[in-house]
Predicted model as a PDB file, atoms N, CA, C, CB and O in Angstrom, pLDDT in the B-factor column:
MODEL        1                                                                  
ATOM      1  N   MET A   1      69.646 120.955  92.294  1.00 53.00           N  
ATOM      2  CA  MET A   1      70.510 119.891  91.841  1.00 53.00           C  
ATOM      3  C   MET A   1      70.277 118.669  92.718  1.00 53.00           C  
ATOM      4  CB  MET A   1      71.992 120.328  91.869  1.00 53.00           C  
ATOM      5  O   MET A   1      70.146 118.768  93.938  1.00 53.00           O  
ATOM      6  N   SER A   2      70.229 117.527  92.069  1.00 62.00           N  
ATOM      7  CA  SER A   2      69.892 116.307  92.790  1.00 62.00           C  
ATOM      8  C   SER A   2      71.153 115.508  93.107  1.00 62.00           C  
ATOM      9  CB  SER A   2      68.909 115.453  91.975  1.00 62.00           C  
ATOM     10  O   SER A   2      71.394 114.447  92.531  1.00 62.00           O  
ATOM     11  N   GLY A   3      71.951 116.035  94.033  1.00 62.00           N  
ATOM     12  CA  GLY A   3      73.119 115.301  94.493  1.00 62.00           C  
ATOM     13  C   GLY A   3      74.215 115.159  93.461  1.00 62.00           C  
ATOM     14  O   GLY A   3      74.945 114.168  93.480  1.00 62.00           O  
ATOM     15  N   ARG A   4      74.356 116.120  92.561  1.00 66.00           N  
ATOM     16  CA  ARG A   4      75.397 116.025  91.552  1.00 66.00           C  
ATOM     17  C   ARG A   4      76.408 117.144  91.760  1.00 66.00           C  
ATOM     18  CB  ARG A   4      74.795 116.088  90.131  1.00 66.00           C  
ATOM     19  O   ARG A   4      76.129 118.120  92.456  1.00 66.00           O  
ATOM     20  N   GLY A   5      77.553 117.002  91.171  1.00 63.00           N  
ATOM     21  CA  GLY A   5      78.548 118.049  91.267  1.00 63.00           C  
ATOM     22  C   GLY A   5      79.459 117.849  92.463  1.00 63.00           C  
ATOM     23  O   GLY A   5      79.465 116.797  93.102  1.00 63.00           O  
ATOM     24  N   LYS A   6      80.224 118.884  92.742  1.00 66.00           N  
ATOM     25  CA  LYS A   6      81.229 118.774  93.790  1.00 66.00           C  
ATOM     26  C   LYS A   6      80.837 119.550  95.027  1.00 66.00           C  
ATOM     27  CB  LYS A   6      82.565 119.256  93.287  1.00 66.00           C  
ATOM     28  O   LYS A   6      81.690 120.172  95.660  1.00 66.00           O  
ATOM     29  N   GLY A   7      79.575 119.526  95.382  1.00 63.00           N  
ATOM     30  CA  GLY A   7      79.140 120.223  96.584  1.00 63.00           C  
ATOM     31  C   GLY A   7      79.573 119.477  97.831  1.00 63.00           C  
ATOM     32  O   GLY A   7      80.038 118.340  97.755  1.00 63.00           O  
ATOM     33  N   LYS A   8      79.420 120.115  98.967  1.00 64.00           N  
ATOM     34  CA  LYS A   8      79.783 119.455 100.226  1.00 64.00           C  
ATOM     35  C   LYS A   8      78.742 118.393 100.532  1.00 64.00           C  
ATOM     36  CB  LYS A   8      79.891 120.484 101.400  1.00 64.00           C  
ATOM     37  O   LYS A   8      77.607 118.702 100.897  1.00 64.00           O  
ATOM     38  N   SER A   9      79.139 117.141 100.380  1.00 70.00           N  
ATOM     39  CA  SER A   9      78.190 116.056 100.603  1.00 70.00           C  
ATOM     40  C   SER A   9      78.343 115.469 102.003  1.00 70.00           C  
ATOM     41  CB  SER A   9      78.378 114.963  99.553  1.00 70.00           C  
ATOM     42  O   SER A   9      77.448 114.770 102.477  1.00 70.00           O  
ATOM     43  N   GLY A  10      79.454 115.740 102.664  1.00 79.00           N  
ATOM     44  CA  GLY A  10      79.651 115.257 104.023  1.00 79.00           C  
ATOM     45  C   GLY A  10      80.157 113.834 104.094  1.00 79.00           C  
ATOM     46  O   GLY A  10      80.269 113.281 105.188  1.00 79.00           O  
ATOM     47  N   LYS A  11      80.469 113.217 102.949  1.00 90.00           N  
ATOM     48  CA  LYS A  11      80.987 111.853 102.961  1.00 90.00           C  
ATOM     49  C   LYS A  11      82.492 111.877 103.170  1.00 90.00           C  
ATOM     50  CB  LYS A  11      80.634 111.118 101.651  1.00 90.00           C  
ATOM     51  O   LYS A  11      83.209 112.695 102.594  1.00 90.00           O  
ATOM     52  N   LYS A  12      82.947 110.959 104.010  1.00 93.00           N  
ATOM     53  CA  LYS A  12      84.373 110.850 104.273  1.00 93.00           C  
ATOM     54  C   LYS A  12      84.999 109.938 103.222  1.00 93.00           C  
ATOM     55  CB  LYS A  12      84.639 110.312 105.708  1.00 93.00           C  
ATOM     56  O   LYS A  12      84.425 108.910 102.864  1.00 93.00           O  
ATOM     57  N   ALA A  13      86.162 110.311 102.737  1.00 95.00           N  
ATOM     58  CA  ALA A  13      86.843 109.516 101.727  1.00 95.00           C  
ATOM     59  C   ALA A  13      87.326 108.198 102.339  1.00 95.00           C  
ATOM     60  CB  ALA A  13      88.026 110.304 101.121  1.00 95.00           C  
ATOM     61  O   ALA A  13      87.847 108.169 103.454  1.00 95.00           O  
ATOM     62  N   VAL A  14      87.145 107.121 101.593  1.00 96.00           N  
ATOM     63  CA  VAL A  14      87.587 105.800 102.041  1.00 96.00           C  
ATOM     64  C   VAL A  14      88.725 105.372 101.129  1.00 96.00           C  
ATOM     65  CB  VAL A  14      86.409 104.749 102.022  1.00 96.00           C  
ATOM     66  O   VAL A  14      88.559 105.320  99.910  1.00 96.00           O  
ATOM     67  N   THR A  15      89.866 105.068 101.703  1.00 97.00           N  
ATOM     68  CA  THR A  15      91.026 104.696 100.914  1.00 97.00           C  
ATOM     69  C   THR A  15      90.853 103.289 100.355  1.00 97.00           C  
ATOM     70  CB  THR A  15      92.302 104.787 101.757  1.00 97.00           C  
ATOM     71  O   THR A  15      90.057 102.490 100.846  1.00 97.00           O  
ATOM     72  N   ARG A  16      91.629 103.018  99.309  1.00 97.00           N  
ATOM     73  CA  ARG A  16      91.585 101.678  98.721  1.00 97.00           C  
ATOM     74  C   ARG A  16      92.177 100.652  99.671  1.00 97.00           C  
ATOM     75  CB  ARG A  16      92.334 101.651  97.384  1.00 97.00           C  
ATOM     76  O   ARG A  16      91.798  99.482  99.641  1.00 97.00           O  
ATOM     77  N   SER A  17      93.104 101.085 100.513  1.00 97.00           N  
ATOM     78  CA  SER A  17      93.664 100.178 101.517  1.00 97.00           C  
ATOM     79  C   SER A  17      92.591  99.768 102.520  1.00 97.00           C  
ATOM     80  CB  SER A  17      94.853 100.840 102.247  1.00 97.00           C  
ATOM     81  O   SER A  17      92.512  98.604 102.913  1.00 97.00           O  
ATOM     82  N   ALA A  18      91.767 100.729 102.932  1.00 96.00           N  
ATOM     83  CA  ALA A  18      90.697 100.420 103.877  1.00 96.00           C  
ATOM     84  C   ALA A  18      89.652  99.518 103.241  1.00 96.00           C  
ATOM     85  CB  ALA A  18      90.042 101.705 104.384  1.00 96.00           C  
ATOM     86  O   ALA A  18      89.128  98.617 103.896  1.00 96.00           O  
ATOM     87  N   LYS A  19      89.345  99.750 101.975  1.00 96.00           N  
ATOM     88  CA  LYS A  19      88.383  98.894 101.283  1.00 96.00           C  
ATOM     89  C   LYS A  19      88.887  97.461 101.192  1.00 96.00           C  
ATOM     90  CB  LYS A  19      88.096  99.437  99.886  1.00 96.00           C  
ATOM     91  O   LYS A  19      88.108  96.514 101.300  1.00 96.00           O  
ATOM     92  N   ALA A  20      90.192  97.306 100.991  1.00 97.00           N  
ATOM     93  CA  ALA A  20      90.769  95.969 100.868  1.00 97.00           C  
ATOM     94  C   ALA A  20      91.114  95.373 102.227  1.00 97.00           C  
ATOM     95  CB  ALA A  20      92.011  96.013  99.995  1.00 97.00           C  
ATOM     96  O   ALA A  20      91.471  94.198 102.311  1.00 97.00           O  
ATOM     97  N   GLY A  21      91.013  96.170 103.296  1.00 97.00           N  
ATOM     98  CA  GLY A  21      91.361  95.673 104.623  1.00 97.00           C  
ATOM     99  C   GLY A  21      92.851  95.507 104.820  1.00 97.00           C  
ATOM    100  O   GLY A  21      93.293  94.572 105.489  1.00 97.00           O  
ATOM    101  N   LEU A  22      93.627  96.405 104.244  1.00 97.00           N  
ATOM    102  CA  LEU A  22      95.088  96.318 104.308  1.00 97.00           C  
ATOM    103  C   LEU A  22      95.662  97.492 105.070  1.00 97.00           C  
ATOM    104  CB  LEU A  22      95.689  96.260 102.904  1.00 97.00           C  
ATOM    105  O   LEU A  22      95.016  98.528 105.227  1.00 97.00           O  
ATOM    106  N   GLN A  23      96.894  97.312 105.544  1.00 97.00           N  
ATOM    107  CA  GLN A  23      97.629  98.394 106.178  1.00 97.00           C  
ATOM    108  C   GLN A  23      98.569  99.083 105.187  1.00 97.00           C  
ATOM    109  CB  GLN A  23      98.417  97.863 107.371  1.00 97.00           C  
ATOM    110  O   GLN A  23      98.875 100.267 105.331  1.00 97.00           O  
ATOM    111  N   PHE A  24      99.018  98.339 104.193  1.00 98.00           N  
ATOM    112  CA  PHE A  24      99.948  98.894 103.217  1.00 98.00           C  
ATOM    113  C   PHE A  24      99.206  99.841 102.268  1.00 98.00           C  
ATOM    114  CB  PHE A  24     100.646  97.761 102.422  1.00 98.00           C  
ATOM    115  O   PHE A  24      98.036  99.614 101.961  1.00 98.00           O  
ATOM    116  N   PRO A  25      99.874 100.895 101.806  1.00 97.00           N  
ATOM    117  CA  PRO A  25      99.204 101.911 100.980  1.00 97.00           C  
ATOM    118  C   PRO A  25      99.020 101.468  99.533  1.00 97.00           C  
ATOM    119  CB  PRO A  25      99.993 103.205 101.011  1.00 97.00           C  
ATOM    120  O   PRO A  25      99.984 101.389  98.771  1.00 97.00           O  
ATOM    121  N   VAL A  26      97.775 101.181  99.163  1.00 97.00           N  
ATOM    122  CA  VAL A  26      97.469 100.738  97.806  1.00 97.00           C  
ATOM    123  C   VAL A  26      97.693 101.878  96.815  1.00 97.00           C  
ATOM    124  CB  VAL A  26      96.017 100.225  97.717  1.00 97.00           C  
ATOM    125  O   VAL A  26      98.230 101.656  95.729  1.00 97.00           O  
ATOM    126  N   GLY A  27      97.290 103.084  97.175  1.00 97.00           N  
ATOM    127  CA  GLY A  27      97.455 104.215  96.271  1.00 97.00           C  
ATOM    128  C   GLY A  27      98.908 104.522  95.960  1.00 97.00           C  
ATOM    129  O   GLY A  27      99.254 104.827  94.819  1.00 97.00           O  
ATOM    130  N   ARG A  28      99.750 104.442  96.964  1.00 97.00           N  
ATOM    131  CA  ARG A  28     101.174 104.719  96.751  1.00 97.00           C  
ATOM    132  C   ARG A  28     101.802 103.642  95.879  1.00 97.00           C  
ATOM    133  CB  ARG A  28     101.918 104.813  98.097  1.00 97.00           C  
ATOM    134  O   ARG A  28     102.623 103.946  95.014  1.00 97.00           O  
ATOM    135  N   ILE A  29     101.426 102.388  96.097  1.00 98.00           N  
ATOM    136  CA  ILE A  29     101.960 101.300  95.271  1.00 98.00           C  
ATOM    137  C   ILE A  29     101.486 101.455  93.835  1.00 98.00           C  
ATOM    138  CB  ILE A  29     101.536  99.923  95.831  1.00 98.00           C  
ATOM    139  O   ILE A  29     102.242 101.194  92.900  1.00 98.00           O  
ATOM    140  N   ALA A  30     100.232 101.879  93.653  1.00 97.00           N  
ATOM    141  CA  ALA A  30      99.722 102.122  92.302  1.00 97.00           C  
ATOM    142  C   ALA A  30     100.507 103.237  91.619  1.00 97.00           C  
ATOM    143  CB  ALA A  30      98.229 102.478  92.347  1.00 97.00           C  
ATOM    144  O   ALA A  30     100.831 103.147  90.435  1.00 97.00           O  
ATOM    145  N   ARG A  31     100.803 104.275  92.371  1.00 97.00           N  
ATOM    146  CA  ARG A  31     101.569 105.392  91.800  1.00 97.00           C  
ATOM    147  C   ARG A  31     102.970 104.934  91.394  1.00 97.00           C  
ATOM    148  CB  ARG A  31     101.664 106.560  92.812  1.00 97.00           C  
ATOM    149  O   ARG A  31     103.469 105.320  90.337  1.00 97.00           O  
ATOM    150  N   TYR A  32     103.605 104.110  92.233  1.00 97.00           N  
ATOM    151  CA  TYR A  32     104.944 103.614  91.903  1.00 97.00           C  
ATOM    152  C   TYR A  32     104.914 102.678  90.702  1.00 97.00           C  
ATOM    153  CB  TYR A  32     105.553 102.894  93.104  1.00 97.00           C  
ATOM    154  O   TYR A  32     105.830 102.695  89.881  1.00 97.00           O  
ATOM    155  N   LEU A  33     103.870 101.862  90.592  1.00 97.00           N  
ATOM    156  CA  LEU A  33     103.760 100.971  89.439  1.00 97.00           C  
ATOM    157  C   LEU A  33     103.607 101.765  88.148  1.00 97.00           C  
ATOM    158  CB  LEU A  33     102.575 100.016  89.613  1.00 97.00           C  
ATOM    159  O   LEU A  33     104.193 101.416  87.123  1.00 97.00           O  
ATOM    160  N   LYS A  34     102.820 102.831  88.201  1.00 96.00           N  
ATOM    161  CA  LYS A  34     102.619 103.644  87.003  1.00 96.00           C  
ATOM    162  C   LYS A  34     103.876 104.424  86.644  1.00 96.00           C  
ATOM    163  CB  LYS A  34     101.451 104.603  87.203  1.00 96.00           C  
ATOM    164  O   LYS A  34     104.248 104.515  85.474  1.00 96.00           O  
ATOM    165  N   ALA A  35     104.526 104.985  87.658  1.00 96.00           N  
ATOM    166  CA  ALA A  35     105.699 105.822  87.401  1.00 96.00           C  
ATOM    167  C   ALA A  35     106.928 104.991  87.050  1.00 96.00           C  
ATOM    168  CB  ALA A  35     105.997 106.690  88.611  1.00 96.00           C  
ATOM    169  O   ALA A  35     107.859 105.499  86.425  1.00 96.00           O  
ATOM    170  N   GLY A  36     106.941 103.713  87.449  1.00 96.00           N  
ATOM    171  CA  GLY A  36     108.117 102.883  87.233  1.00 96.00           C  
ATOM    172  C   GLY A  36     108.233 102.312  85.849  1.00 96.00           C  
ATOM    173  O   GLY A  36     109.234 101.667  85.536  1.00 96.00           O  
ATOM    174  N   LYS A  37     107.229 102.529  84.993  1.00 94.00           N  
ATOM    175  CA  LYS A  37     107.237 102.031  83.617  1.00 94.00           C  
ATOM    176  C   LYS A  37     107.409 100.511  83.566  1.00 94.00           C  
ATOM    177  CB  LYS A  37     108.353 102.707  82.821  1.00 94.00           C  
ATOM    178  O   LYS A  37     108.126  99.989  82.712  1.00 94.00           O  
ATOM    179  N   TYR A  38     106.747  99.812  84.485  1.00 93.00           N  
ATOM    180  CA  TYR A  38     106.773  98.350  84.458  1.00 93.00           C  
ATOM    181  C   TYR A  38     105.863  97.844  83.349  1.00 93.00           C  
ATOM    182  CB  TYR A  38     106.344  97.762  85.824  1.00 93.00           C  
ATOM    183  O   TYR A  38     106.123  96.794  82.761  1.00 93.00           O  
ATOM    184  N   ALA A  39     104.802  98.581  83.061  1.00 94.00           N  
ATOM    185  CA  ALA A  39     103.899  98.252  81.967  1.00 94.00           C  
ATOM    186  C   ALA A  39     103.271  99.555  81.482  1.00 94.00           C  
ATOM    187  CB  ALA A  39     102.803  97.215  82.414  1.00 94.00           C  
ATOM    188  O   ALA A  39     103.277 100.564  82.188  1.00 94.00           O  
ATOM    189  N   THR A  40     102.728  99.515  80.268  1.00 94.00           N  
ATOM    190  CA  THR A  40     102.094 100.720  79.749  1.00 94.00           C  
ATOM    191  C   THR A  40     100.797 101.014  80.485  1.00 94.00           C  
ATOM    192  CB  THR A  40     101.831 100.582  78.253  1.00 94.00           C  
ATOM    193  O   THR A  40     100.426 102.174  80.667  1.00 94.00           O  
ATOM    194  N   ARG A  41     100.110  99.959  80.906  1.00 95.00           N  
ATOM    195  CA  ARG A  41      98.858 100.139  81.650  1.00 95.00           C  
ATOM    196  C   ARG A  41      98.894  99.262  82.899  1.00 95.00           C  
ATOM    197  CB  ARG A  41      97.617  99.787  80.762  1.00 95.00           C  
ATOM    198  O   ARG A  41      99.436  98.157  82.883  1.00 95.00           O  
ATOM    199  N   VAL A  42      98.315  99.767  83.966  1.00 96.00           N  
ATOM    200  CA  VAL A  42      98.267  99.044  85.234  1.00 96.00           C  
ATOM    201  C   VAL A  42      96.801  98.864  85.608  1.00 96.00           C  
ATOM    202  CB  VAL A  42      99.057  99.804  86.365  1.00 96.00           C  
ATOM    203  O   VAL A  42      96.052  99.838  85.679  1.00 96.00           O  
ATOM    204  N   GLY A  43      96.391  97.623  85.845  1.00 97.00           N  
ATOM    205  CA  GLY A  43      95.008  97.342  86.189  1.00 97.00           C  
ATOM    206  C   GLY A  43      94.669  97.825  87.589  1.00 97.00           C  
ATOM    207  O   GLY A  43      95.552  98.169  88.374  1.00 97.00           O  
ATOM    208  N   ALA A  44      93.380  97.844  87.888  1.00 96.00           N  
ATOM    209  CA  ALA A  44      92.929  98.329  89.188  1.00 96.00           C  
ATOM    210  C   ALA A  44      93.255  97.353  90.307  1.00 96.00           C  
ATOM    211  CB  ALA A  44      91.442  98.591  89.158  1.00 96.00           C  
ATOM    212  O   ALA A  44      93.478  97.767  91.445  1.00 96.00           O  
ATOM    213  N   GLY A  45      93.286  96.068  89.997  1.00 97.00           N  
ATOM    214  CA  GLY A  45      93.524  95.062  91.035  1.00 97.00           C  
ATOM    215  C   GLY A  45      94.989  94.799  91.314  1.00 97.00           C  
ATOM    216  O   GLY A  45      95.326  94.225  92.349  1.00 97.00           O  
ATOM    217  N   ALA A  46      95.864  95.207  90.413  1.00 97.00           N  
ATOM    218  CA  ALA A  46      97.291  94.908  90.564  1.00 97.00           C  
ATOM    219  C   ALA A  46      97.903  95.531  91.817  1.00 97.00           C  
ATOM    220  CB  ALA A  46      98.046  95.390  89.347  1.00 97.00           C  
ATOM    221  O   ALA A  46      98.585  94.824  92.560  1.00 97.00           O  
ATOM    222  N   PRO A  47      97.691  96.825  92.088  1.00 97.00           N  
ATOM    223  CA  PRO A  47      98.297  97.387  93.299  1.00 97.00           C  
ATOM    224  C   PRO A  47      97.693  96.824  94.585  1.00 97.00           C  
ATOM    225  CB  PRO A  47      98.150  98.891  93.293  1.00 97.00           C  
ATOM    226  O   PRO A  47      98.373  96.746  95.608  1.00 97.00           O  
ATOM    227  N   VAL A  48      96.428  96.434  94.537  1.00 98.00           N  
ATOM    228  CA  VAL A  48      95.794  95.836  95.722  1.00 98.00           C  
ATOM    229  C   VAL A  48      96.437  94.493  96.013  1.00 98.00           C  
ATOM    230  CB  VAL A  48      94.261  95.672  95.517  1.00 98.00           C  
ATOM    231  O   VAL A  48      96.770  94.193  97.159  1.00 98.00           O  
ATOM    232  N   TYR A  49      96.611  93.688  94.979  1.00 98.00           N  
ATOM    233  CA  TYR A  49      97.218  92.366  95.130  1.00 98.00           C  
ATOM    234  C   TYR A  49      98.655  92.489  95.608  1.00 98.00           C  
ATOM    235  CB  TYR A  49      97.165  91.590  93.807  1.00 98.00           C  
ATOM    236  O   TYR A  49      99.078  91.762  96.506  1.00 98.00           O  
ATOM    237  N   LEU A  50      99.409  93.410  95.007  1.00 98.00           N  
ATOM    238  CA  LEU A  50     100.805  93.595  95.382  1.00 98.00           C  
ATOM    239  C   LEU A  50     100.928  94.090  96.820  1.00 98.00           C  
ATOM    240  CB  LEU A  50     101.486  94.576  94.429  1.00 98.00           C  
ATOM    241  O   LEU A  50     101.818  93.657  97.552  1.00 98.00           O  
ATOM    242  N   ALA A  51     100.046  94.986  97.225  1.00 98.00           N  
ATOM    243  CA  ALA A  51     100.068  95.473  98.607  1.00 98.00           C  
ATOM    244  C   ALA A  51      99.753  94.346  99.579  1.00 98.00           C  
ATOM    245  CB  ALA A  51      99.067  96.625  98.792  1.00 98.00           C  
ATOM    246  O   ALA A  51     100.357  94.268 100.650  1.00 98.00           O  
ATOM    247  N   ALA A  52      98.812  93.468  99.220  1.00 98.00           N  
ATOM    248  CA  ALA A  52      98.467  92.340 100.084  1.00 98.00           C  
ATOM    249  C   ALA A  52      99.632  91.370 100.212  1.00 98.00           C  
ATOM    250  CB  ALA A  52      97.237  91.612  99.545  1.00 98.00           C  
ATOM    251  O   ALA A  52      99.899  90.863 101.301  1.00 98.00           O  
ATOM    252  N   VAL A  53     100.321  91.110  99.122  1.00 98.00           N  
ATOM    253  CA  VAL A  53     101.474  90.207  99.152  1.00 98.00           C  
ATOM    254  C   VAL A  53     102.596  90.794  99.996  1.00 98.00           C  
ATOM    255  CB  VAL A  53     101.977  89.925  97.727  1.00 98.00           C  
ATOM    256  O   VAL A  53     103.196  90.096 100.814  1.00 98.00           O  
ATOM    257  N   LEU A  54     102.880  92.089  99.796  1.00 98.00           N  
ATOM    258  CA  LEU A  54     103.942  92.738 100.573  1.00 98.00           C  
ATOM    259  C   LEU A  54     103.599  92.765 102.058  1.00 98.00           C  
ATOM    260  CB  LEU A  54     104.182  94.167 100.066  1.00 98.00           C  
ATOM    261  O   LEU A  54     104.469  92.565 102.905  1.00 98.00           O  
ATOM    262  N   GLU A  55     102.334  93.012 102.370  1.00 98.00           N  
ATOM    263  CA  GLU A  55     101.920  93.038 103.770  1.00 98.00           C  
ATOM    264  C   GLU A  55     102.053  91.662 104.407  1.00 98.00           C  
ATOM    265  CB  GLU A  55     100.480  93.534 103.891  1.00 98.00           C  
ATOM    266  O   GLU A  55     102.488  91.547 105.553  1.00 98.00           O  
ATOM    267  N   TYR A  56     101.682  90.618 103.672  1.00 98.00           N  
ATOM    268  CA  TYR A  56     101.796  89.250 104.190  1.00 98.00           C  
ATOM    269  C   TYR A  56     103.255  88.882 104.448  1.00 98.00           C  
ATOM    270  CB  TYR A  56     101.167  88.247 103.207  1.00 98.00           C  
ATOM    271  O   TYR A  56     103.589  88.331 105.497  1.00 98.00           O  
ATOM    272  N   LEU A  57     104.120  89.190 103.485  1.00 98.00           N  
ATOM    273  CA  LEU A  57     105.539  88.860 103.649  1.00 98.00           C  
ATOM    274  C   LEU A  57     106.159  89.628 104.812  1.00 98.00           C  
ATOM    275  CB  LEU A  57     106.306  89.159 102.358  1.00 98.00           C  
ATOM    276  O   LEU A  57     106.962  89.080 105.567  1.00 98.00           O  
ATOM    277  N   THR A  58     105.791  90.877 104.949  1.00 98.00           N  
ATOM    278  CA  THR A  58     106.299  91.683 106.060  1.00 98.00           C  
ATOM    279  C   THR A  58     105.842  91.128 107.396  1.00 98.00           C  
ATOM    280  CB  THR A  58     105.847  93.132 105.917  1.00 98.00           C  
ATOM    281  O   THR A  58     106.618  91.077 108.350  1.00 98.00           O  
ATOM    282  N   ALA A  59     104.580  90.711 107.469  1.00 97.00           N  
ATOM    283  CA  ALA A  59     104.060  90.142 108.713  1.00 97.00           C  
ATOM    284  C   ALA A  59     104.772  88.854 109.071  1.00 97.00           C  
ATOM    285  CB  ALA A  59     102.564  89.891 108.600  1.00 97.00           C  
ATOM    286  O   ALA A  59     105.055  88.604 110.242  1.00 97.00           O  
ATOM    287  N   GLU A  60     105.067  88.027 108.064  1.00 98.00           N  
ATOM    288  CA  GLU A  60     105.772  86.773 108.319  1.00 98.00           C  
ATOM    289  C   GLU A  60     107.183  87.035 108.841  1.00 98.00           C  
ATOM    290  CB  GLU A  60     105.830  85.923 107.044  1.00 98.00           C  
ATOM    291  O   GLU A  60     107.613  86.415 109.814  1.00 98.00           O  
ATOM    292  N   VAL A  61     107.900  87.950 108.196  1.00 97.00           N  
ATOM    293  CA  VAL A  61     109.269  88.261 108.615  1.00 97.00           C  
ATOM    294  C   VAL A  61     109.276  88.857 110.014  1.00 97.00           C  
ATOM    295  CB  VAL A  61     109.937  89.229 107.623  1.00 97.00           C  
ATOM    296  O   VAL A  61     110.126  88.512 110.834  1.00 97.00           O  
ATOM    297  N   LEU A  62     108.325  89.758 110.293  1.00 97.00           N  
ATOM    298  CA  LEU A  62     108.260  90.366 111.617  1.00 97.00           C  
ATOM    299  C   LEU A  62     107.925  89.344 112.697  1.00 97.00           C  
ATOM    300  CB  LEU A  62     107.233  91.482 111.627  1.00 97.00           C  
ATOM    301  O   LEU A  62     108.438  89.421 113.813  1.00 97.00           O  
ATOM    302  N   GLU A  63     107.065  88.392 112.362  1.00 97.00           N  
ATOM    303  CA  GLU A  63     106.732  87.362 113.348  1.00 97.00           C  
ATOM    304  C   GLU A  63     107.938  86.492 113.661  1.00 97.00           C  
ATOM    305  CB  GLU A  63     105.579  86.493 112.845  1.00 97.00           C  
ATOM    306  O   GLU A  63     108.201  86.183 114.823  1.00 97.00           O  
ATOM    307  N   LEU A  64     108.670  86.099 112.629  1.00 97.00           N  
ATOM    308  CA  LEU A  64     109.870  85.289 112.851  1.00 97.00           C  
ATOM    309  C   LEU A  64     110.931  86.068 113.628  1.00 97.00           C  
ATOM    310  CB  LEU A  64     110.445  84.814 111.512  1.00 97.00           C  
ATOM    311  O   LEU A  64     111.597  85.520 114.506  1.00 97.00           O  
ATOM    312  N   ALA A  65     111.078  87.340 113.300  1.00 97.00           N  
ATOM    313  CA  ALA A  65     112.055  88.169 114.008  1.00 97.00           C  
ATOM    314  C   ALA A  65     111.643  88.360 115.463  1.00 97.00           C  
ATOM    315  CB  ALA A  65     112.209  89.536 113.316  1.00 97.00           C  
ATOM    316  O   ALA A  65     112.489  88.346 116.357  1.00 97.00           O  
ATOM    317  N   GLY A  66     110.343  88.539 115.702  1.00 96.00           N  
ATOM    318  CA  GLY A  66     109.861  88.673 117.078  1.00 96.00           C  
ATOM    319  C   GLY A  66     110.081  87.423 117.886  1.00 96.00           C  
ATOM    320  O   GLY A  66     110.467  87.489 119.053  1.00 96.00           O  
ATOM    321  N   ASN A  67     109.835  86.265 117.265  1.00 96.00           N  
ATOM    322  CA  ASN A  67     110.069  85.001 117.962  1.00 96.00           C  
ATOM    323  C   ASN A  67     111.547  84.820 118.282  1.00 96.00           C  
ATOM    324  CB  ASN A  67     109.565  83.824 117.121  1.00 96.00           C  
ATOM    325  O   ASN A  67     111.897  84.379 119.377  1.00 96.00           O  
ATOM    326  N   ALA A  68     112.412  85.158 117.336  1.00 96.00           N  
ATOM    327  CA  ALA A  68     113.847  85.022 117.559  1.00 96.00           C  
ATOM    328  C   ALA A  68     114.328  85.974 118.645  1.00 96.00           C  
ATOM    329  CB  ALA A  68     114.611  85.276 116.263  1.00 96.00           C  
ATOM    330  O   ALA A  68     115.168  85.602 119.464  1.00 96.00           O  
ATOM    331  N   SER A  69     113.806  87.199 118.663  1.00 96.00           N  
ATOM    332  CA  SER A  69     114.230  88.152 119.689  1.00 96.00           C  
ATOM    333  C   SER A  69     113.736  87.725 121.065  1.00 96.00           C  
ATOM    334  CB  SER A  69     113.719  89.561 119.359  1.00 96.00           C  
ATOM    335  O   SER A  69     114.423  87.931 122.066  1.00 96.00           O  
ATOM    336  N   ARG A  70     112.546  87.129 121.118  1.00 95.00           N  
ATOM    337  CA  ARG A  70     112.037  86.660 122.408  1.00 95.00           C  
ATOM    338  C   ARG A  70     112.865  85.471 122.902  1.00 95.00           C  
ATOM    339  CB  ARG A  70     110.541  86.268 122.295  1.00 95.00           C  
ATOM    340  O   ARG A  70     113.137  85.355 124.098  1.00 95.00           O  
ATOM    341  N   ASP A  71     113.265  84.590 121.984  1.00 95.00           N  
ATOM    342  CA  ASP A  71     114.082  83.440 122.371  1.00 95.00           C  
ATOM    343  C   ASP A  71     115.438  83.876 122.912  1.00 95.00           C  
ATOM    344  CB  ASP A  71     114.274  82.504 121.182  1.00 95.00           C  
ATOM    345  O   ASP A  71     115.987  83.249 123.817  1.00 95.00           O  
ATOM    346  N   ASN A  72     115.972  84.959 122.346  1.00 95.00           N  
ATOM    347  CA  ASN A  72     117.280  85.448 122.769  1.00 95.00           C  
ATOM    348  C   ASN A  72     117.184  86.523 123.842  1.00 95.00           C  
ATOM    349  CB  ASN A  72     118.035  85.986 121.583  1.00 95.00           C  
ATOM    350  O   ASN A  72     118.167  87.204 124.135  1.00 95.00           O  
ATOM    351  N   LYS A  73     115.996  86.675 124.429  1.00 95.00           N  
ATOM    352  CA  LYS A  73     115.761  87.629 125.523  1.00 95.00           C  
ATOM    353  C   LYS A  73     116.139  89.062 125.129  1.00 95.00           C  
ATOM    354  CB  LYS A  73     116.555  87.209 126.764  1.00 95.00           C  
ATOM    355  O   LYS A  73     116.742  89.797 125.911  1.00 95.00           O  
ATOM    356  N   LYS A  74     115.780  89.430 123.933  1.00 94.00           N  
ATOM    357  CA  LYS A  74     115.995  90.802 123.450  1.00 94.00           C  
ATOM    358  C   LYS A  74     114.642  91.493 123.326  1.00 94.00           C  
ATOM    359  CB  LYS A  74     116.754  90.812 122.075  1.00 94.00           C  
ATOM    360  O   LYS A  74     113.641  90.865 122.982  1.00 94.00           O  
ATOM    361  N   THR A  75     114.624  92.801 123.613  1.00 93.00           N  
ATOM    362  CA  THR A  75     113.378  93.531 123.522  1.00 93.00           C  
ATOM    363  C   THR A  75     113.216  94.228 122.173  1.00 93.00           C  
ATOM    364  CB  THR A  75     113.294  94.540 124.638  1.00 93.00           C  
ATOM    365  O   THR A  75     112.103  94.588 121.791  1.00 93.00           O  
ATOM    366  N   ARG A  76     114.304  94.418 121.460  1.00 93.00           N  
ATOM    367  CA  ARG A  76     114.233  95.043 120.138  1.00 93.00           C  
ATOM    368  C   ARG A  76     114.457  94.027 119.052  1.00 93.00           C  
ATOM    369  CB  ARG A  76     115.250  96.165 120.014  1.00 93.00           C  
ATOM    370  O   ARG A  76     115.180  93.046 119.222  1.00 93.00           O  
ATOM    371  N   ILE A  77     113.811  94.288 117.918  1.00 90.00           N  
ATOM    372  CA  ILE A  77     114.024  93.424 116.748  1.00 90.00           C  
ATOM    373  C   ILE A  77     115.122  94.034 115.904  1.00 90.00           C  
ATOM    374  CB  ILE A  77     112.710  93.248 115.911  1.00 90.00           C  
ATOM    375  O   ILE A  77     115.478  93.484 114.862  1.00 90.00           O  
TER     376      ILE A  77                                                      
ENDMDL                                                                          
END                                                                             
């Protein structure tokens, strides 16, 4: 067999989050979009885009919270 089938190929699985360079879970967001009945069909790029937006918003909020906690001499956010 010339590299076909489900034999042990030794390749490590690469997540969609890693491919997109994100920390947020693209697969989990895709699963929630499908299970939530938001649309009958969900495109391949939709969960990636949504994960990127959520990650950006979270980073912005965390940065502002960190700045505020540092200004108020607090170690926890």
